[in-house]
VOPAGU-2260 file (C-alpha; in pm, 1 decimal, decimal comma):
REM VOPAGU-2260
SITE   aa  ch    i         X         Y         Z
SITE  UNK   A    0   -1071,8     130,2     885,3
SITE  UNK   A    1    -781,2     368,6     850,6
SITE  UNK   A    2    -763,1     648,6    1105,8
SITE  UNK   A    3    -498,1     886,0    1236,6
SITE  UNK   A    4    -401,7     933,1    1605,0
SITE  UNK   A    5    -556,3    1218,5    1805,1
SITE  UNK   A    6    -348,0    1400,4    2063,6
SITE  UNK   A    7    -496,1    1552,7    2380,5
SITE  UNK   A    8    -306,0    1804,4    2591,3
SITE  UNK   A    9    -385,2    2074,4    2846,6
SITE  UNK   A   10    -227,8    2411,5    2912,4
SITE  UNK   A   11    -207,1    2541,5    3267,7
SITE  UNK   A   12     -80,0    2827,6    3478,5
SITE  UNK   A   13     297,4    2874,6    3487,2
SITE  UNK   A   14     307,0    2942,0    3864,1
SITE  UNK   A   15     415,0    2636,5    4060,6
SITE  UNK   A   16     203,9    2717,8    4364,1
SITE  UNK   A   17    -100,8    2715,4    4131,0
SITE  UNK   A   18     -31,0    2413,1    3910,2
SITE  UNK   A   19      86,7    2197,8    4200,0
SITE  UNK   A   20    -265,2    2225,7    4341,7
SITE  UNK   A   21    -481,0    2194,6    4030,2
SITE  UNK   A   22    -281,5    1952,2    3812,4
SITE  UNK   A   23    -439,5    1638,7    3964,7
SITE  UNK   A   24    -785,2    1764,8    3865,6
SITE  UNK   A   25    -658,8    1866,4    3521,0
SITE  UNK   A   26    -506,5    1523,8    3460,0
SITE  UNK   A   27    -837,3    1363,5    3557,6
SITE  UNK   A   28   -1023,5    1579,5    3303,7
SITE  UNK   A   29    -784,9    1494,0    3019,8
SITE  UNK   A   30    -803,6    1121,2    3096,0
SITE  UNK   A   31   -1181,3    1132,1    3119,9
SITE  UNK   A   32   -1209,2    1297,1    2778,2
SITE  UNK   A   33    -977,1    1031,0    2638,1
SITE  UNK   A   34   -1201,8     754,6    2775,4
SITE  UNK   A   35   -1513,4     924,9    2638,8
SITE  UNK   A   36   -1355,0     945,4    2293,7
SITE  UNK   A   37   -1233,4     585,4    2294,1
SITE  UNK   A   38   -1580,6     460,6    2385,4
SITE  UNK   A   39   -1777,9     701,8    2168,2
SITE  UNK   A   40   -1585,6     676,7    1841,3
SITE  UNK   A   41   -1620,9     308,2    1761,4
SITE  UNK   A   42   -1609,4     237,0    1390,4
SITE  UNK   A   43   -1831,2     -10,7    1210,0
SITE  UNK   A   44   -1551,9    -270,1    1214,0
SITE  UNK   A   45   -1505,2    -235,2    1591,8
SITE  UNK   A   46   -1188,2     -29,7    1568,4
SITE  UNK   A   47   -1149,7     324,7    1701,2
SITE  UNK   A   48    -905,2     608,6    1642,2
SITE  UNK   A   49    -601,3     602,5    1868,8
SITE  UNK   A   50    -623,9     860,1    2148,0
SITE  UNK   A   51    -284,2     977,7    2273,1
SITE  UNK   A   52    -284,8    1160,2    2606,1
SITE  UNK   A   53       9,0    1392,1    2676,2
SITE  UNK   A   54     219,4    1260,9    2963,6
SITE  UNK   A   55     230,1    1601,9    3132,3
SITE  UNK   A   56      13,1    1909,0    3182,7
SITE  UNK   A   57     183,2    2202,6    3011,1
SITE  UNK   A   58     318,1    2444,3    3272,7
SITE  UNK   A   59     617,1    2600,9    3097,7
SITE  UNK   A   60     801,3    2643,0    2769,0
SITE  UNK   A   61    1020,2    2333,2    2799,6
SITE  UNK   A   62     722,8    2119,6    2901,6
SITE  UNK   A   63     525,0    2256,3    2605,0
SITE  UNK   A   64     805,3    2161,9    2365,8
SITE  UNK   A   65     846,1    1820,2    2526,1
SITE  UNK   A   66     474,4    1741,7    2507,9
SITE  UNK   A   67     442,3    1863,6    2149,5
SITE  UNK   A   68     736,8    1652,3    2035,7
SITE  UNK   A   69     594,6    1354,1    2225,7
SITE  UNK   A   70     263,0    1372,6    2039,8
SITE  UNK   A   71     438,0    1421,5    1706,1
SITE  UNK   A   72     654,4    1112,4    1765,0
SITE  UNK   A   73     336,6     914,9    1833,9
SITE  UNK   A   74     193,0    1019,1    1499,5
SITE  UNK   A   75     -82,0    1258,2    1613,0
SITE  UNK   A   76    -233,4    1439,1    1314,4
SITE  UNK   A   77    -487,5    1650,2    1506,9
SITE  UNK   A   78    -483,9    1805,7    1852,2
SITE  UNK   A   79    -747,6    1863,2    2117,5
SITE  UNK   A   80    -633,6    2140,1    2351,3
SITE  UNK   A   81    -827,9    2102,5    2676,7
SITE  UNK   A   82    -894,7    2395,6    2906,9
SITE  UNK   A   83   -1003,7    2333,1    3264,1
SITE  UNK   A   84    -851,0    2638,0    3438,0
SITE  UNK   A   85    -691,1    2966,6    3344,5
SITE  UNK   A   86    -364,0    2916,2    3155,2
SITE  UNK   A   87     -76,2    3126,5    3025,7
SITE  UNK   A   88    -168,7    3166,8    2656,6
SITE  UNK   A   89     182,9    3209,0    2516,4
SITE  UNK   A   90     256,3    2844,5    2609,0
SITE  UNK   A   91      42,3    2739,0    2313,6
SITE  UNK   A   92     312,3    2833,4    2063,3
SITE  UNK   A   93     603,4    2612,2    2176,5
SITE  UNK   A   94     347,3    2329,9    2185,6
SITE  UNK   A   95     162,4    2385,8    1855,8
SITE  UNK   A   96     475,9    2475,4    1658,9
SITE  UNK   A   97     591,6    2114,3    1696,7
SITE  UNK   A   98     318,5    2014,1    1450,5
SITE  UNK   A   99     270,7    2098,4    1085,4
SITE  UNK   A  100     125,6    2433,0     996,8
SITE  UNK   A  101    -217,9    2295,4     904,6
SITE  UNK   A  102    -277,3    2063,0    1201,5
SITE  UNK   A  103    -648,8    2064,7    1296,3
SITE  UNK   A  104    -696,1    2214,5    1643,9
SITE  UNK   A  105    -998,6    2184,1    1871,0
SITE  UNK   A  106   -1007,1    2409,1    2177,3
SITE  UNK   A  107   -1227,2    2233,4    2435,2
SITE  UNK   A  108   -1331,1    2388,6    2765,2
SITE  UNK   A  109   -1565,1    2357,4    3057,8
SITE  UNK   A  110   -1815,8    2630,9    3141,5
SITE  UNK   A  111   -1723,5    2689,4    3504,2
SITE  UNK   A  112   -1717,5    3016,5    3694,5
SITE  UNK   A  113   -1477,4    2907,2    3965,8
SITE  UNK   A  114   -1225,9    2746,0    3729,3
SITE  UNK   A  115   -1271,6    2948,1    3410,9
SITE  UNK   A  116   -1140,0    2721,7    3139,3
SITE  UNK   A  117   -1333,2    2917,3    2880,8
SITE  UNK   A  118   -1137,5    3232,1    2975,5
SITE  UNK   A  119    -815,2    3047,2    2906,2
SITE  UNK   A  120    -963,2    2907,3    2585,5
SITE  UNK   A  121   -1059,2    3245,6    2445,0
SITE  UNK   A  122    -727,2    3403,8    2539,8
SITE  UNK   A  123    -520,1    3119,4    2396,7
SITE  UNK   A  124    -731,8    3027,4    2096,5
SITE  UNK   A  125    -764,3    3395,0    2014,4
SITE  UNK   A  126    -385,4    3414,9    1994,8
SITE  UNK   A  127    -376,5    3120,5    1754,6
SITE  UNK   A  128    -639,8    3277,7    1532,1
SITE  UNK   A  129    -451,1    3607,8    1523,7
SITE  UNK   A  130    -182,3    3417,9    1335,8
SITE  UNK   A  131    -430,4    3263,3    1092,6
SITE  UNK   A  132    -490,9    2925,2    1258,5
SITE  UNK   A  133    -833,6    2785,1    1164,3
SITE  UNK   A  134    -921,1    2653,2    1509,3
SITE  UNK   A  135   -1254,1    2529,3    1643,4
SITE  UNK   A  136   -1406,7    2588,6    1983,8
SITE  UNK   A  137   -1641,9    2382,0    2197,2
SITE  UNK   A  138   -1744,5    2497,8    2545,1
SITE  UNK   A  139   -1955,7    2269,1    2763,5
SITE  UNK   A  140   -1949,7    2028,9    3052,8
SITE  UNK   A  141   -1770,5    1698,7    3012,8
SITE  UNK   A  142   -2074,9    1491,1    3119,6
SITE  UNK   A  143   -2315,5    1668,9    2883,3
SITE  UNK   A  144   -2417,3    1431,0    2598,1
SITE  UNK   A  145   -2467,7    1723,1    2358,0
SITE  UNK   A  146   -2114,7    1847,5    2424,3
SITE  UNK   A  147   -1978,7    1496,8    2375,5
SITE  UNK   A  148   -2162,3    1455,7    2043,3
SITE  UNK   A  149   -2020,6    1787,8    1926,2
SITE  UNK   A  150   -1668,0    1672,4    2009,8
SITE  UNK   A  151   -1728,7    1338,7    1834,2
SITE  UNK   A  152   -1840,6    1524,4    1521,6
SITE  UNK   A  153   -1526,2    1736,5    1521,2
SITE  UNK   A  154   -1300,1    1435,0    1572,0
SITE  UNK   A  155   -1471,2    1244,8    1289,5
SITE  UNK   A  156   -1421,6    1546,3    1063,4
SITE  UNK   A  157   -1059,2    1605,6    1155,2
SITE  UNK   A  158    -985,1    1235,5    1117,5
SITE  UNK   A  159   -1143,2    1230,2     772,3
SITE  UNK   A  160    -935,1    1531,3     669,8
SITE  UNK   A  161    -606,5    1396,1     803,4
SITE  UNK   A  162    -665,5    1041,8     675,3
SITE  UNK   A  163    -755,1    1131,8     316,7
SITE  UNK   A  164    -464,8    1378,1     304,6
SITE  UNK   A  165    -210,8    1112,6     206,5
SITE  UNK   A  166    -441,2     884,5       8,2
SITE  UNK   A  167    -442,9     800,5    -362,0
SITE  UNK   A  168    -753,1     775,6    -581,1
SITE  UNK   A  169    -732,5     501,9    -843,3
SITE  UNK   A  170    -887,6     636,8   -1161,9
SITE  UNK   A  171    -970,3     355,7   -1404,0
SITE  UNK   A  172   -1011,6     496,0   -1752,7
SITE  UNK   A  173   -1051,3     873,0   -1711,4
SITE  UNK   A  174   -1364,4    1082,8   -1674,7
SITE  UNK   A  175   -1655,1     918,9   -1852,3
SITE  UNK   A  176   -1823,3    1073,5   -2155,5
SITE  UNK   A  177   -1647,8    1404,5   -2094,5
SITE  UNK   A  178   -1820,8    1477,7   -1760,7
SITE  UNK   A  179   -1606,3    1769,2   -1644,4
SITE  UNK   A  180   -1768,0    1785,8   -1299,8
SITE  UNK   A  181   -1633,8    1437,2   -1233,1
SITE  UNK   A  182   -1278,4    1512,6   -1338,4
SITE  UNK   A  183    -996,8    1492,5   -1080,3
SITE  UNK   A  184    -915,8    1863,5   -1068,0
SITE  UNK   A  185    -559,6    1825,0    -950,1
SITE  UNK   A  186    -445,7    2156,8    -803,8
SITE  UNK   A  187    -754,3    2263,0    -603,0
SITE  UNK   A  188    -799,2    1906,6    -476,2
SITE  UNK   A  189    -440,6    1871,5    -356,2
SITE  UNK   A  190    -444,5    2218,4    -200,2
SITE  UNK   A  191    -765,0    2152,5      -7,0
SITE  UNK   A  192    -743,5    1782,7      76,9
SITE  UNK   A  193    -394,1    1664,7     -10,3
SITE  UNK   A  194    -505,7    1342,6    -182,7
SITE  UNK   A  195    -374,9    1260,5    -526,1
SITE  UNK   A  196    -483,2    1059,5    -827,8
SITE  UNK   A  197    -323,9     789,9   -1043,9
SITE  UNK   A  198    -490,6     704,9   -1373,3
SITE  UNK   A  199    -478,7     352,2   -1516,6
SITE  UNK   A  200    -625,1     242,1   -1847,1
SITE  UNK   A  201    -925,8      10,3   -1832,7
SITE  UNK   A  202    -737,5    -227,9   -2060,0
SITE  UNK   A  203    -528,7    -340,7   -1762,7
SITE  UNK   A  204    -847,4    -448,4   -1583,6
SITE  UNK   A  205    -955,8    -653,7   -1885,5
SITE  UNK   A  206    -610,9    -813,1   -1908,1
SITE  UNK   A  207    -606,9    -901,0   -1538,3
SITE  UNK   A  208    -971,1   -1011,4   -1548,8
SITE  UNK   A  209    -889,4   -1295,5   -1785,5
SITE  UNK   A  210    -611,2   -1424,4   -1559,1
SITE  UNK   A  211    -841,1   -1539,4   -1279,3
SITE  UNK   A  212    -926,3   -1908,3   -1270,6
SITE  UNK   A  213   -1269,0   -2035,0   -1365,6
SITE  UNK   A  214   -1304,9   -2182,2   -1016,1
SITE  UNK   A  215   -1239,7   -1847,1    -845,1
SITE  UNK   A  216   -1496,4   -1671,5   -1062,4
SITE  UNK   A  217   -1757,0   -1944,1   -1024,7
SITE  UNK   A  218   -1752,4   -1896,2    -647,0
SITE  UNK   A  219   -1879,5   -1543,4    -695,9
SITE  UNK   A  220   -2138,8   -1640,3    -955,5
SITE  UNK   A  221   -2276,9   -1924,2    -744,7
SITE  UNK   A  222   -2296,8   -1689,5    -443,1
SITE  UNK   A  223   -2514,5   -1450,1    -641,2
SITE  UNK   A  224   -2725,0   -1736,1    -780,7
SITE  UNK   A  225   -2788,0   -1871,3    -431,2
SITE  UNK   A  226   -2877,3   -1529,4    -287,4
SITE  UNK   A  227   -3099,5   -1423,4    -576,5
SITE  UNK   A  228   -3267,7   -1741,7    -696,0
SITE  UNK   A  229   -3527,2   -1660,7    -958,8
SITE  UNK   A  230   -3455,2   -1288,5    -916,2
SITE  UNK   A  231   -3136,3   -1339,7   -1119,0
SITE  UNK   A  232   -3306,7   -1288,0   -1453,0
SITE  UNK   A  233   -3086,0   -1468,4   -1703,6
SITE  UNK   A  234   -3216,4   -1400,1   -2053,3
SITE  UNK   A  235   -2969,1   -1598,7   -2264,6
SITE  UNK   A  236   -2844,4   -1281,6   -2430,7
SITE  UNK   A  237   -2744,8    -974,7   -2225,0
SITE  UNK   A  238   -2740,0   -1152,3   -1890,4
SITE  UNK   A  239   -2594,0   -1501,6   -1890,5
SITE  UNK   A  240   -2366,2   -1690,3   -1652,4
SITE  UNK   A  241   -2078,6   -1585,5   -1878,2
SITE  UNK   A  242   -2158,5   -1210,4   -1878,1
SITE  UNK   A  243   -2210,8   -1216,1   -1500,8
SITE  UNK   A  244   -1874,0   -1385,8   -1463,1
SITE  UNK   A  245   -1710,6   -1107,2   -1664,5
SITE  UNK   A  246   -1847,6    -858,7   -1410,1
SITE  UNK   A  247   -1701,8   -1069,4   -1129,5
SITE  UNK   A  248   -1368,8   -1075,7   -1311,6
SITE  UNK   A  249   -1362,3    -695,4   -1330,5
SITE  UNK   A  250   -1431,6    -678,5    -955,6
SITE  UNK   A  251   -1141,0    -914,3    -884,7
SITE  UNK   A  252    -918,2    -720,9   -1124,4
SITE  UNK   A  253    -996,3    -388,5    -956,2
SITE  UNK   A  254    -933,4    -546,2    -617,7
SITE  UNK   A  255    -594,6    -672,2    -738,0
SITE  UNK   A  256    -483,0    -341,1    -888,9
SITE  UNK   A  257    -606,2    -146,6    -586,8
SITE  UNK   A  258    -383,0    -362,5    -368,2
SITE  UNK   A  259     -84,7    -355,9    -602,6
SITE  UNK   A  260     -94,1      20,3    -652,3
SITE  UNK   A  261    -194,5     115,8    -298,9
SITE  UNK   A  262    -521,1     280,6    -401,2
SITE  UNK   A  263    -738,6     385,2    -106,7
SITE  UNK   A  264   -1052,6     444,6    -315,8
SITE  UNK   A  265   -1127,6     423,1    -684,3
SITE  UNK   A  266   -1356,2     498,1    -977,1
SITE  UNK   A  267   -1446,3     296,1   -1286,1
SITE  UNK   A  268   -1506,6     480,8   -1613,8
SITE  UNK   A  269   -1713,9     203,7   -1771,7
SITE  UNK   A  270   -1876,7     397,5   -2052,1
SITE  UNK   A  271   -1801,0     358,8   -2324,7
SITE  UNK   A  272   -1507,7     123,9   -2385,5
SITE  UNK   A  273   -1576,8    -127,1   -2106,4
SITE  UNK   A  274   -1956,4    -126,5   -2139,4
SITE  UNK   A  275   -1949,3    -170,2   -2517,5
SITE  UNK   A  276   -1665,2    -421,9   -2550,3
SITE  UNK   A  277   -1632,5    -618,9   -2223,9
SITE  UNK   A  278   -1895,1    -575,2   -1951,2
SITE  UNK   A  279   -2112,5    -338,8   -1747,4
SITE  UNK   A  280   -1963,0    -214,0   -1420,7
SITE  UNK   A  281   -2276,2    -223,9   -1201,6
SITE  UNK   A  282   -2201,5    -546,4   -1014,6
SITE  UNK   A  283   -1829,4    -482,9    -949,9
SITE  UNK   A  284   -1902,9    -127,1    -833,7
SITE  UNK   A  285   -2178,9    -250,1    -602,0
SITE  UNK   A  286   -1961,1    -516,5    -440,5
SITE  UNK   A  287   -1668,8    -275,8    -402,8
SITE  UNK   A  288   -1890,2     -45,9    -196,7
SITE  UNK   A  289   -2041,3    -329,4       8,1
SITE  UNK   A  290   -1913,8    -451,2     348,8
SITE  UNK   A  291   -1901,5    -812,7     223,6
SITE  UNK   A  292   -1852,8   -1035,9     -79,0
SITE  UNK   A  293   -1870,2   -1414,9    -131,4
SITE  UNK   A  294   -1555,8   -1459,8      79,3
SITE  UNK   A  295   -1705,8   -1293,2     386,6
SITE  UNK   A  296   -1702,7    -952,2     560,2
SITE  UNK   A  297   -1472,0    -679,0     431,8
SITE  UNK   A  298   -1426,2    -305,1     456,0
SITE  UNK   A  299   -1624,5    -108,9     196,6
SITE  UNK   A  300   -1396,2      15,5     -80,2
SITE  UNK   A  301   -1535,7     336,8    -223,0
SITE  UNK   A  302   -1577,3     298,7    -598,9
SITE  UNK   A  303   -1748,5     567,3    -806,7
SITE  UNK   A  304   -1923,5     482,6   -1129,3
SITE  UNK   A  305   -1824,8     672,9   -1442,3
SITE  UNK   A  306   -1497,1     740,8   -1258,3
SITE  UNK   A  307   -1651,9    1053,5   -1103,7
SITE  UNK   A  308   -1357,0    1170,5    -893,5
SITE  UNK   A  309   -1537,7    1436,1    -690,8
SITE  UNK   A  310   -1812,1    1183,0    -618,6
SITE  UNK   A  311   -1550,0     933,9    -498,8
SITE  UNK   A  312   -1383,4    1194,2    -275,4
SITE  UNK   A  313   -1720,9    1289,4    -126,5
SITE  UNK   A  314   -1798,4     921,4     -62,4
SITE  UNK   A  315   -1458,2     860,3      97,0
SITE  UNK   A  316   -1505,0    1154,9     331,3
SITE  UNK   A  317   -1856,6    1034,1     419,2
SITE  UNK   A  318   -1721,1     685,9     486,2
SITE  UNK   A  319   -1469,8     821,9     735,5
SITE  UNK   A  320   -1712,3    1064,3     899,4
SITE  UNK   A  321   -1970,8     787,5     949,5
SITE  UNK   A  322   -1721,2     546,4    1102,9
SITE  UNK   A  323   -1691,2     321,6     800,0
SITE  UNK   A  324   -2044,4     290,6     661,8
SITE  UNK   A  325   -2108,9     218,3     293,8
SITE  UNK   A  326   -2200,0     528,8      95,9
SITE  UNK   A  327   -2435,9     593,0    -194,2
SITE  UNK   A  328   -2377,5     734,2    -543,2
SITE  UNK   A  329   -2685,1     844,0    -738,8
SITE  UNK   A  330   -2792,4    1032,8   -1048,1
SITE  UNK   A  331   -3008,7    1336,2    -976,3
SITE  UNK   A  332   -3273,8    1183,2   -1196,3
SITE  UNK   A  333   -3632,2    1302,3   -1145,5
SITE  UNK   A  334   -3811,3    1553,7    -924,2
SITE  UNK   A  335   -4159,0    1449,5    -807,6
SITE  UNK   A  336   -4354,0    1770,4    -733,8
SITE  UNK   A  337   -4656,1    1584,6    -598,3
SITE  UNK   A  338   -4433,8    1446,4    -318,9
SITE  UNK   A  339   -4179,7    1730,9    -305,5
SITE  UNK   A  340   -3925,5    1450,6    -335,3
SITE  UNK   A  341   -3673,4    1305,1    -577,8
SITE  UNK   A  342   -3620,6     972,4    -748,6
SITE  UNK   A  343   -3243,3     928,5    -756,7
SITE  UNK   A  344   -3121,8     632,1    -960,4
SITE  UNK   A  345   -2843,1     529,6   -1191,1
SITE  UNK   A  346   -2707,8     213,6   -1346,7
SITE  UNK   A  347   -2481,2      86,2   -1074,5
SITE  UNK   A  348   -2289,4     185,7    -763,4
SITE  UNK   A  349   -2561,4     144,6    -498,2
SITE  UNK   A  350   -2413,6     -79,0    -230,3
SITE  UNK   A  351   -2653,4    -370,9    -180,5
SITE  UNK   A  352   -2622,5    -299,1     195,5
SITE  UNK   A  353   -2874,2     -16,7     149,7
SITE  UNK   A  354   -3154,0    -256,1      53,6
SITE  UNK   A  355   -3204,6    -347,5     421,2
SITE  UNK   A  356   -2887,7    -203,9     581,4
SITE  UNK   A  357   -2795,8    -547,4     712,6
SITE  UNK   A  358   -2448,0    -696,3     746,8
SITE  UNK   A  359   -2603,1   -1028,5     647,6
SITE  UNK   A  360   -2604,3   -1019,5     265,5
SITE  UNK   A  361   -2893,0   -1265,4     253,6
SITE  UNK   A  362   -3120,7   -1007,9     420,6
SITE  UNK   A  363   -3033,2    -741,5     165,7
SITE  UNK   A  364   -3053,4    -967,6    -138,4
SITE  UNK   A  365   -3409,3   -1069,0     -51,2
SITE  UNK   A  366   -3503,2    -727,5    -193,2
SITE  UNK   A  367   -3267,5    -726,8    -491,3
SITE  UNK   A  368   -3301,1    -842,7    -851,1
SITE  UNK   A  369   -3040,6    -867,9   -1126,4
SITE  UNK   A  370   -3180,8    -761,2   -1465,4
SITE  UNK   A  371   -3026,3    -790,8   -1811,2
SITE  UNK   A  372   -2832,2    -476,2   -1897,1
SITE  UNK   A  373   -3000,0    -239,8   -2140,3
SITE  UNK   A  374   -2857,3    -311,1   -2484,3
SITE  UNK   A  375   -2933,3      47,3   -2588,7
SITE  UNK   A  376   -2657,8     172,4   -2354,2
SITE  UNK   A  377   -2448,4    -129,9   -2257,3
SITE  UNK   A  378   -2380,3    -350,1   -2561,5
SITE  UNK   A  379   -2137,0    -583,0   -2380,8
SITE  UNK   A  380   -2407,4    -706,0   -2142,5
SITE  UNK   A  381   -2402,1    -806,7   -1779,2
SITE  UNK   A  382   -2639,0    -750,1   -1488,6
SITE  UNK   A  383   -2806,7    -431,6   -1376,3
SITE  UNK   A  384   -2886,7    -425,5   -1005,2
SITE  UNK   A  385   -3238,8    -329,5    -893,7
SITE  UNK   A  386   -3369,1    -245,0    -545,7
SITE  UNK   A  387   -3516,0      43,5    -347,4
SITE  UNK   A  388   -3304,6     186,3     -66,6
SITE  UNK   A  389   -3449,1     126,9     279,7
SITE  UNK   A  390   -3603,2     432,5     448,6
SITE  UNK   A  391   -3430,7     645,6     708,2
SITE  UNK   A  392   -3265,8     978,4     784,2
SITE  UNK   A  393   -2978,7    1061,3     549,6
SITE  UNK   A  394   -2713,6    1320,8     479,3
SITE  UNK   A  395   -2661,0    1414,2     114,5
SITE  UNK   A  396   -2357,1    1603,1     -13,1
SITE  UNK   A  397   -2134,9    1673,9    -311,1
SITE  UNK   A  398   -1793,4    1832,9    -360,0
SITE  UNK   A  399   -1779,4    2091,5    -637,6
SITE  UNK   A  400   -1583,1    2385,8    -773,4
SITE  UNK   A  401   -1676,9    2743,4    -845,6
SITE  UNK   A  402   -1410,2    2925,6   -1045,0
SITE  UNK   A  403   -1151,7    2670,5    -926,0
SITE  UNK   A  404   -1252,4    2722,4    -561,7
SITE  UNK   A  405   -1380,3    2407,7    -384,7
SITE  UNK   A  406   -1712,0    2397,9    -203,5
SITE  UNK   A  407   -1935,0    2125,2     -65,9
SITE  UNK   A  408   -2312,3    2121,5     -98,5
SITE  UNK   A  409   -2463,9    1962,1     214,8
SITE  UNK   A  410   -2822,2    1896,9     315,6
SITE  UNK   A  411   -3019,6    1679,3     551,4
SITE  UNK   A  412   -3279,7    1450,6     404,3
SITE  UNK   A  413   -3462,0    1123,3     431,0
SITE  UNK   A  414   -3530,2     820,3     217,2
SITE  UNK   A  415   -3906,5     778,9     212,1
SITE  UNK   A  416   -4101,0     472,8     318,0
SITE  UNK   A  417   -4344,8     455,1      28,0
SITE  UNK   A  418   -4599,9     182,8     -50,6
SITE  UNK   A  419   -4481,9     -79,9    -295,9
SITE  UNK   A  420   -4723,4      26,3    -570,6
SITE  UNK   A  421   -4613,4     390,8    -537,0
SITE  UNK   A  422   -4246,6     294,0    -559,7
SITE  UNK   A  423   -4319,8      86,3    -868,5
SITE  UNK   A  424   -4504,5     376,0   -1030,7
SITE  UNK   A  425   -4216,3     613,2    -964,2
SITE  UNK   A  426   -3946,8     371,3   -1076,9
SITE  UNK   A  427   -4127,3     310,9   -1405,0
SITE  UNK   A  428   -4097,9     682,4   -1482,4
SITE  UNK   A  429   -3723,6     636,9   -1530,8
SITE  UNK   A  430   -3583,0     283,2   -1527,2
SITE  UNK   A  431   -3728,7       1,2   -1315,7
SITE  UNK   A  432   -3420,4    -220,9   -1362,4
SITE  UNK   A  433   -3186,6      13,6   -1171,1
SITE  UNK   A  434   -3148,8      90,6    -797,0
SITE  UNK   A  435   -3359,2     379,9    -664,2
SITE  UNK   A  436   -3350,3     620,7    -373,0
SITE  UNK   A  437   -3674,9     805,7    -305,8
SITE  UNK   A  438   -3534,6    1110,8    -129,4
SITE  UNK   A  439   -3700,9    1402,6      41,9
SITE  UNK   A  440   -3452,5    1681,1     104,9
SITE  UNK   A  441   -3422,2    1933,8     383,2
SITE  UNK   A  442   -3415,7    2208,2     121,4
SITE  UNK   A  443   -3646,7    2324,4    -154,4
SITE  UNK   A  444   -3631,5    2221,0    -518,2
SITE  UNK   A  445   -3534,1    2576,4    -614,9
SITE  UNK   A  446   -3249,8    2593,7    -363,6
SITE  UNK   A  447   -3115,7    2256,0    -471,4
SITE  UNK   A  448   -3126,3    2339,2    -842,6
SITE  UNK   A  449   -2964,3    2678,1    -783,4
SITE  UNK   A  450   -2670,7    2547,8    -577,4
SITE  UNK   A  451   -2598,3    2183,3    -658,3
SITE  UNK   A  452   -2272,1    2139,0    -854,8
SITE  UNK   A  453   -2314,8    1818,8   -1060,2
SITE  UNK   A  454   -2543,5    1545,7   -1190,8
SITE  UNK   A  455   -2426,8    1292,1    -928,9
SITE  UNK   A  456   -2518,2    1315,6    -560,1
SITE  UNK   A  457   -2372,9    1119,1    -269,4
SITE  UNK   A  458   -2536,7    1005,4      54,3
SITE  UNK   A  459   -2492,1     817,7     379,7
SITE  UNK   A  460   -2737,2     706,9     647,2
SITE  UNK   A  461   -2756,1     931,8     954,1
SITE  UNK   A  462   -2716,3    1301,8    1034,3
SITE  UNK   A  463   -2357,9    1401,2     957,2
SITE  UNK   A  464   -2413,0    1764,5     860,3
SITE  UNK   A  465   -2213,3    1911,1    1149,3
SITE  UNK   A  466   -1920,5    1678,1    1083,9
SITE  UNK   A  467   -1914,4    1772,3     715,7
SITE  UNK   A  468   -1923,1    2141,1     806,0
SITE  UNK   A  469   -1633,5    2092,5    1048,8
SITE  UNK   A  470   -1447,9    1906,7     773,2
SITE  UNK   A  471   -1498,0    2195,3     533,9
SITE  UNK   A  472   -1376,4    2446,7     791,3
SITE  UNK   A  473   -1066,3    2239,2     863,2
SITE  UNK   A  474    -974,0    2202,6     496,8
SITE  UNK   A  475   -1070,2    2549,5     374,8
SITE  UNK   A  476   -1356,9    2421,5     162,1
SITE  UNK   A  477   -1664,6    2645,4     166,0
SITE  UNK   A  478   -1966,6    2456,3     304,7
SITE  UNK   A  479   -2295,5    2534,2     130,6
SITE  UNK   A  480   -2553,8    2402,7     378,0
SITE  UNK   A  481   -2901,5    2402,9     227,8
SITE  UNK   A  482   -3232,4    2421,0     412,4
SITE  UNK   A  483   -3294,8    2507,3     777,0
SITE  UNK   A  484   -2957,5    2369,8     884,4
SITE  UNK   A  485   -2795,4    2631,2     663,0
SITE  UNK   A  486   -2985,2    2911,5     832,7
SITE  UNK   A  487   -2854,7    2792,0    1169,7
SITE  UNK   A  488   -2492,6    2781,6    1057,4
SITE  UNK   A  489   -2261,9    3046,7    1201,4
SITE  UNK   A  490   -1996,9    3144,6     947,9
SITE  UNK   A  491   -1645,8    3133,0    1099,6
SITE  UNK   A  492   -1433,4    3442,8    1134,9
SITE  UNK   A  493   -1209,0    3348,5     839,6
SITE  UNK   A  494   -1509,0    3358,0     605,7
SITE  UNK   A  495   -1601,9    3705,7     728,2
SITE  UNK   A  496   -1262,6    3876,8     735,0
SITE  UNK   A  497   -1087,4    3883,8     397,9
């Protein structure tokens, strides 16, 4: 998984008789934090962000400049400024000015009376904020698991922000059916996140799709047939070996164009041209988002159905914040007042991984069926994917705009573990041939309806609320945290002083 290097440095006292005594302890603290980060930030694929430790403790202007330039040369896109003792605050500027203006900065200190790192933190970080730097502060002991988790959350957030900053979203076909909330709103998106968009007509996918050999496509079809058995419901009309193969061809075509164009994540318009004249996008979108296909393990490639750009961006950020997990895309379909829960489903885009959350596709596909596409909506045919997401704690979010200003709705939640007959009853209220998420949110129905920005919601397993809030603070996006977690949130100074 792509990441960006993280630099760690420490400011100290300028007086030689002071720093000559305490530098050994300071170096030990910096190196220990580096080890904690390397071990605690493992991604799903086994990789980890590169941690770059400054070669010197900063004790003067020339050292500050030297260390800053060193970290820049090594590609550091975010900086952790450690505080273990009192420092001379003005040394922060010749260090920080080596980086770009918007470099994410975490000020990290002990809570020690004898060696008051937090005094140095507040003096130095306060100076940075006076000049408009959106810094973040964590004060706690290095061996405290809660402090470590807080630092991990910040690093995940800063890495997501600095990684997506130079990425390109591949937009296949434009926003579907005129859904304005899914449009790639160019200026506010570039200003907040830096990522850009390149639009390609769906015709290119159809052209490329027909260039793949029959043998290459059959490998995918036979993989699905083996995994699904009699749960691959060929009907001789909408779902046949031929229509399934067209879905596989679109997957291979998207994969090819993504590689040729350098797309980091993508979205497929589908409706109406592709779904009425070539094939339904459910299967290719599912496999894109999965951590495997018939050729073996792979990194999930975020792909949003109906080319919903703000959904895709939300999913890409969630992927990075979670260390590379697959992410979910859902329609906000049906509220169930008797359960105070939601049935979220749509035709396509649910990674099959969420059926059992296993990296063995056979385990997930035990719970999956392929149904014939609904001819009412999808005249070209193909398979619709059906399963219920496995239960667990989730984070749900969505990027939106208010009057051209970006915000992100964030809430905790869970996917419910309901009896099979109850799930069947609920699914029949909408469409039993599509994938479903039975979600209970950490906020009320009224709060959700009042604040949520779109008809599509995104999710990822685990509690990532704090990381998403850090991400919003780093990028200047306003976080709208719903439920109890929102009541606990402390608004930063830059939201209070205008």
